[in-house]
MIDREN-326002 format. One record per residue: residue number from 1; residue in one letter; x, y, z of N, C-alpha, C in turn. Coordinates in steps of 0.1 Angstrom, whole numbers, plus 2048, in hexadecimal, padded with zeros to 3 digits. Layout:
// residues N
{pt NUM,'a',{X,Y,Z},{X,Y,Z},{X,Y,Z}}
...
END
This chain:
// residues 163
{pt 1,'m',{2C9,74A,489},{2C6,755,480},{2CD,75C,47A}}
{pt 2,'p',{2D0,75C,46D},{2D8,765,466},{2D3,775,468}}
{pt 3,'g',{2D9,77D,466},{2DD,789,466},{2E1,792,474}}
{pt 4,'h',{2EA,788,47B},{2EF,78E,486},{301,78E,485}}
{pt 5,'w',{301,798,485},{310,79F,481},{31B,7A1,48E}}
{pt 6,'e',{328,7A1,48C},{333,7A5,495},{33B,7A9,48D}}
{pt 7,'g',{342,7B4,493},{34C,7BC,48A},{356,7C1,48F}}
{pt 8,'d',{35E,7C6,48B},{36E,7C8,494},{376,7CF,48B}}
{pt 9,'l',{384,7D1,48E},{38B,7D6,485},{399,7CE,486}}
{pt 10,'l',{39E,7CC,477},{3AD,7C6,479},{3B5,7D4,47A}}
{pt 11,'i',{3BE,7D7,482},{3C7,7E2,485},{3D6,7DD,480}}
{pt 12,'g',{3DA,7E6,472},{3E9,7E3,471},{3F3,7F0,477}}
{pt 13,'s',{3FC,7ED,473},{409,7F8,476},{403,805,46E}}
{pt 14,'g',{409,813,472},{404,81D,46B},{3F3,822,46F}}
{pt 15,'r',{3F1,81F,477},{3E0,823,47A},{3D6,81C,46D}}
{pt 16,'t',{3DC,811,467},{3D4,80A,45C},{3CB,801,463}}
{pt 17,'a',{3BF,800,45A},{3B4,7F7,460},{3AB,7EE,455}}
{pt 18,'i',{3AA,7E5,458},{39E,7DE,44D},{393,7DB,458}}
{pt 19,'g',{386,7E0,453},{37E,7DF,45C},{376,7CD,457}}
{pt 20,'t',{372,7C3,462},{36C,7B9,45E},{35D,7B5,465}}
{pt 21,'l',{356,7B2,45D},{346,7AD,460},{343,79E,460}}
{pt 22,'v',{33E,798,46A},{33D,789,466},{330,786,46A}}
{pt 23,'e',{328,780,464},{319,77B,469},{319,76D,46E}}
{pt 24,'r',{315,76D,47B},{317,765,487},{313,756,483}}
{pt 25,'s',{308,756,47C},{304,745,47A},{30B,743,46D}}
{pt 26,'t',{30E,749,463},{315,741,455},{322,744,454}}
{pt 27,'r',{32B,74F,45D},{335,752,45D},{33A,757,452}}
{pt 28,'f',{330,75D,44A},{332,765,43B},{338,773,441}}
{pt 29,'t',{346,776,439},{34E,77E,442},{34F,78B,436}}
{pt 30,'m',{34C,797,438},{350,7A3,42E},{35B,7AC,438}}
{pt 31,'l',{362,7B1,42F},{36F,7B9,434},{36D,7C7,42B}}
{pt 32,'l',{370,7D1,434},{36E,7DE,42D},{37E,7E6,42C}}
{pt 33,'h',{37D,7EB,422},{389,7F0,421},{38A,7FF,425}}
{pt 34,'l',{393,800,42B},{390,80F,434},{39F,817,42E}}
{pt 35,'p',{39E,81B,423},{3AC,824,41F},{3AB,82E,429}}
{pt 36,'r',{3B9,834,427},{3BD,841,42F},{3B5,84C,426}}
{pt 37,'a',{3B2,859,430},{3A8,863,42C},{3B5,86D,427}}
{pt 38,'e',{3AF,874,41B},{3B8,87B,416},{3BD,887,41E}}
{pt 39,'g',{3CC,889,41D},{3D2,892,427},{3D9,88B,431}}
{pt 40,'w',{3D9,87C,435},{3E3,874,43A},{3EE,877,439}}
{pt 41,'g',{3F4,879,441},{406,87C,441},{40B,888,43C}}
{pt 42,'v',{3FF,891,437},{401,89F,434},{3FE,8A8,43B}}
{pt 43,'e',{3F0,8AB,43F},{3EA,8B2,447},{3EE,8AB,457}}
{pt 44,'p',{3F0,8B5,461},{3F4,8B3,46B},{3E5,8B0,475}}
{pt 45,'q',{3E5,8A5,480},{3D8,8A2,486},{3D6,8AA,48E}}
{pt 46,'v',{3C9,8AC,48B},{3C2,8B7,495},{3B7,8B0,4A1}}
{pt 47,'k',{3BE,8B2,4AB},{3B6,8AC,4B7},{3A6,8AE,4B8}}
{pt 48,'n',{39F,8A5,4B7},{390,8A0,4B6},{38F,8A6,4A6}}
{pt 49,'g',{395,8A5,49C},{393,8A4,491},{38C,899,488}}
{pt 50,'p',{38E,899,47A},{38B,88E,474},{396,882,476}}
{pt 51,'a',{393,877,477},{39F,86B,479},{3A1,868,469}}
{pt 52,'l',{3AD,870,465},{3B5,86C,458},{3B9,85E,458}}
{pt 53,'g',{3B8,855,45F},{3BF,849,45F},{3B7,83A,45A}}
{pt 54,'g',{3A8,842,457},{3A4,836,44E},{395,831,457}}
{pt 55,'y',{39A,831,464},{38D,82A,46C},{387,835,478}}
{pt 56,'g',{384,83F,471},{379,845,47A},{36D,842,47D}}
{pt 57,'a',{36A,847,485},{357,847,487},{34F,84B,477}}
{pt 58,'e',{351,856,470},{349,857,466},{34F,84D,45D}}
{pt 59,'t',{35B,849,459},{35E,840,44D},{359,831,453}}
{pt 60,'m',{35B,82F,460},{354,81F,462},{345,821,462}}
{pt 61,'r',{33F,829,461},{330,82A,460},{32D,827,451}}
{pt 62,'a',{337,832,44D},{332,831,43B},{338,825,434}}
{pt 63,'a',{340,81F,438},{344,810,435},{33C,803,438}}
{pt 64,'i',{338,805,442},{32F,7FB,449},{31F,7FD,441}}
{pt 65,'a',{31D,80A,43F},{30D,80A,438},{30F,807,42B}}
{pt 66,'a',{319,80B,425},{31D,808,415},{31A,7F6,415}}
{pt 67,'q',{323,7EF,421},{320,7E0,41F},{312,7DC,422}}
{pt 68,'m',{30D,7E3,42A},{2FF,7DB,432},{2F5,7E0,428}}
{pt 69,'t',{2EF,7EE,423},{2E7,7F0,41E},{2DE,7EB,412}}
{pt 70,'p',{2E6,7E4,40B},{2E3,7DD,3FD},{2D8,7CE,402}}
{pt 71,'m',{2E0,7CC,40C},{2DA,7BF,415},{2CC,7BF,419}}
{pt 72,'p',{2C3,7B6,416},{2B4,7B3,419},{2B4,7B4,429}}
{pt 73,'d',{2AA,7BC,430},{2A8,7BE,43C},{2AC,7B2,448}}
{pt 74,'q',{2A7,7A6,43D},{2AB,799,44B},{2B7,795,44D}}
{pt 75,'l',{2C0,79C,445},{2D0,79C,445},{2D5,7A5,44D}}
{pt 76,'r',{2CE,7AF,452},{2D0,7B8,45A},{2CB,7BB,469}}
{pt 77,'r',{2CE,7B0,471},{2C4,7AF,47C},{2CD,7B8,486}}
{pt 78,'s',{2D8,7B3,48A},{2E0,7BC,496},{2F3,7BC,491}}
{pt 79,'l',{2F9,7C3,498},{305,7C5,496},{30D,7C7,4A3}}
{pt 80,'t',{315,7C1,4A8},{31C,7BD,4B4},{32B,7C1,4B3}}
{pt 81,'w',{32C,7CE,4B9},{33C,7D1,4B6},{340,7D3,4C3}}
{pt 82,'d',{351,7D5,4C2},{358,7D5,4D0},{352,7E9,4D4}}
{pt 83,'r',{35D,7E9,4DF},{358,7F8,4E5},{361,801,4DE}}
{pt 84,'g',{367,7FE,4D1},{36F,80A,4CA},{36A,818,4C9}}
{pt 85,'k',{36F,822,4CA},{370,82F,4C2},{36A,82F,4B3}}
{pt 86,'e',{36B,822,4AC},{36B,825,4A0},{35E,825,49B}}
{pt 87,'l',{352,81F,4A2},{345,81C,4A0},{33C,827,4AA}}
{pt 88,'a',{343,833,4AB},{33B,83C,4B5},{330,844,4B0}}
{pt 89,'d',{32F,842,4A3},{325,849,497},{31A,83B,497}}
{pt 90,'h',{318,834,4A1},{30C,827,4A0},{302,82B,49D}}
{pt 91,'s',{2FC,836,4A5},{2EE,83B,4A2},{2E9,83F,497}}
{pt 92,'r',{2F3,846,48D},{2F2,846,47E},{2F2,83D,477}}
{pt 93,'l',{2F8,833,47D},{2F9,825,471},{2F1,820,474}}
{pt 94,'r',{2E8,81F,480},{2D9,81B,483},{2D0,820,47A}}
{pt 95,'i',{2CF,82C,479},{2C7,834,471},{2CD,830,463}}
{pt 96,'d',{2D7,832,45D},{2D9,82D,451},{2D5,821,448}}
{pt 97,'t',{2D9,815,452},{2D6,807,44E},{2C9,802,454}}
{pt 98,'g',{2C6,806,463},{2B9,7FD,467},{2BF,7F0,471}}
{pt 99,'i',{2CA,7F3,471},{2D5,7E7,479},{2D8,7EA,487}}
{pt 100,'a',{2D0,7DF,491},{2D3,7E4,49F},{2E0,7E3,4A2}}
{pt 101,'v',{2E8,7EB,4A9},{2F7,7EC,4AE},{2F5,7EC,4BC}}
{pt 102,'y',{2FE,7DD,4BD},{301,7DC,4CF},{311,7DA,4CF}}
{pt 103,'f',{317,7DF,4DA},{324,7E0,4E0},{326,7D5,4E7}}
{pt 104,'a',{32D,7CB,4E6},{336,7C2,4F2},{33A,7C8,4FE}}
{pt 105,'d',{33A,7C2,50D},{343,7C5,514},{34D,7C7,512}}
{pt 106,'p',{355,7D0,519},{364,7CF,51B},{36B,7C4,51D}}
{pt 107,'h',{375,7C1,517},{37D,7B8,518},{376,7A9,517}}
{pt 108,'s',{36E,7A6,510},{363,79C,50E},{365,795,500}}
{pt 109,'p',{36E,792,4FB},{371,78E,4EC},{365,782,4EB}}
{pt 110,'w',{361,77D,4F4},{359,76D,4F1},{34C,771,4ED}}
{pt 111,'q',{34A,780,4EF},{33B,787,4ED},{33E,788,4DD}}
{pt 112,'r',{347,789,4D9},{345,786,4C6},{351,77C,4C4}}
{pt 113,'a',{34D,770,4C4},{357,765,4C5},{359,761,4B6}}
{pt 114,'t',{34F,767,4AE},{350,763,49E},{359,76C,497}}
{pt 115,'n',{359,778,49C},{360,785,49A},{370,77D,49B}}
{pt 116,'e',{370,780,4A7},{380,77C,4AD},{388,772,4A3}}
{pt 117,'n',{380,765,4A2},{382,757,49A},{386,760,48E}}
{pt 118,'t',{37D,765,487},{37F,768,47A},{38C,773,479}}
{pt 119,'n',{38F,77C,481},{399,785,47F},{3A6,77E,480}}
{pt 120,'g',{3A8,775,489},{3B1,76A,48A},{3B5,761,47D}}
{pt 121,'l',{3AD,761,475},{3AE,75A,468},{3B0,764,460}}
{pt 122,'l',{3AA,770,45E},{3B2,77A,457},{3BF,781,45C}}
{pt 123,'r',{3C8,77A,466},{3D4,780,468},{3DD,776,462}}
{pt 124,'q',{3D7,76A,45B},{3DF,764,452},{3E3,76D,444}}
{pt 125,'y',{3D9,777,43F},{3D9,779,435},{3E2,789,438}}
{pt 126,'f',{3DB,78D,443},{3E2,79C,447},{3EA,799,455}}
{pt 127,'p',{3F5,798,453},{3FD,796,463},{3FF,7A3,469}}
{pt 128,'k',{3FE,79F,474},{402,7AA,47E},{40C,7B2,47C}}
{pt 129,'g',{40A,7C0,47D},{418,7CB,47E},{419,7CC,46B}}
{pt 130,'t',{410,7CA,463},{413,7CD,457},{407,7DB,456}}
{pt 131,'d',{40C,7E2,44D},{405,7EE,445},{3FA,7E7,43F}}
{pt 132,'l',{3ED,7E9,441},{3E0,7E3,43E},{3DB,7ED,430}}
{pt 133,'s',{3E2,7FA,430},{3DF,802,424},{3E2,7FE,417}}
{pt 134,'r',{3ED,7F4,416},{3F5,7EF,40C},{3ED,7E5,401}}
{pt 135,'w',{3E1,7DF,408},{3D7,7D8,400},{3CC,7E2,3FD}}
{pt 136,'s',{3C6,7DC,3EF},{3BA,7E4,3E8},{3B0,7DE,3EC}}
{pt 137,'a',{3A4,7E5,3EB},{397,7E0,3EB},{393,7D5,3E2}}
{pt 138,'e',{39A,7D2,3D8},{397,7C7,3D2},{3A2,7B9,3D8}}
{pt 139,'d',{3AC,7BE,3DD},{3B5,7B4,3E4},{3AD,7AF,3F0}}
{pt 140,'i',{3A5,7B6,3F6},{39E,7B5,405},{391,7AD,402}}
{pt 141,'q',{38A,7AF,3F6},{380,7A6,3F2},{384,798,3EF}}
{pt 142,'a',{391,796,3E9},{396,78A,3E2},{399,783,3F2}}
{pt 143,'v',{39B,787,3FE},{3A1,783,409},{392,77D,40E}}
{pt 144,'a',{387,788,410},{37A,783,40F},{374,777,40B}}
{pt 145,'a',{375,778,3FD},{36C,76C,3F8},{379,75D,3FC}}
{pt 146,'a',{385,75F,3FC},{38F,752,3FF},{388,74E,40D}}
{pt 147,'l',{387,757,417},{381,753,422},{373,74E,427}}
{pt 148,'n',{369,754,41A},{35A,74E,41A},{35B,741,415}}
{pt 149,'s',{364,73C,40C},{366,72F,402},{36C,723,409}}
{pt 150,'r',{374,72A,417},{378,71D,41B},{36F,71B,428}}
{pt 151,'p',{370,70C,42B},{366,706,432},{367,709,444}}
{pt 152,'r',{35F,70D,447},{35F,710,458},{357,708,460}}
{pt 153,'k',{35D,705,46C},{353,6FD,474},{34B,707,47B}}
{pt 154,'t',{33D,705,47B},{335,708,486},{32C,702,48D}}
{pt 155,'t',{32A,706,49A},{325,6F9,4A2},{315,6FB,4A3}}
{pt 156,'k',{30C,6F4,4A1},{2FF,6F4,4A1},{2F8,6F2,4AE}}
{pt 157,'p',{2F0,6FA,4B3},{2EC,6F7,4C4},{2E3,6EC,4C2}}
{pt 158,'r',{2EB,6E1,4CC},{2E2,6D7,4D2},{2D4,6D8,4D5}}
{pt 159,'p',{2CD,6D0,4D0},{2BD,6CE,4D6},{2BD,6CC,4E5}}
{pt 160,'k',{2B4,6D4,4EC},{2B0,6D0,4F8},{2AC,6C3,4FA}}
{pt 161,'r',{2B0,6BE,508},{2AD,6B1,50B},{2A3,6B3,516}}
{pt 162,'s',{297,6AB,515},{291,6AD,51F},{290,6A3,528}}
{pt 163,'t',{28A,6A5,534},{28D,69E,541},{284,695,542}}
END
């Protein structure tokens, strides 16, 4: 049934990131451009202050809400995320979008297998250790379009056999 999403971050060097949202049944992928906040590298970091790296809780909530809100309710059933602090504002995300937010158990990547596989494919475009802020929002959307237009194998559940 469409509408169940998995999400995560691709982390790059220098505290840069790109958010990933993958629909479980269709493998449709949306990428979230997470630019650094104004003041990054200029203002000293404040303990418990705003996350200027671009993927703090408020920034993630706003980016996910911007992508999910225009969708019909049938395509916003649930979102499963890992246990990272970037989704600490999940209760407000639920209010903003109406999407139920679930968290995978620690050290259990198989609970978000579709997203883990997609992140592996995305590393072909965004290698580990690179500064992800060098790509614009348009570049990131072009990568999402390329990934969505390439064939990807999906397994269909086998019908149960009667005994």
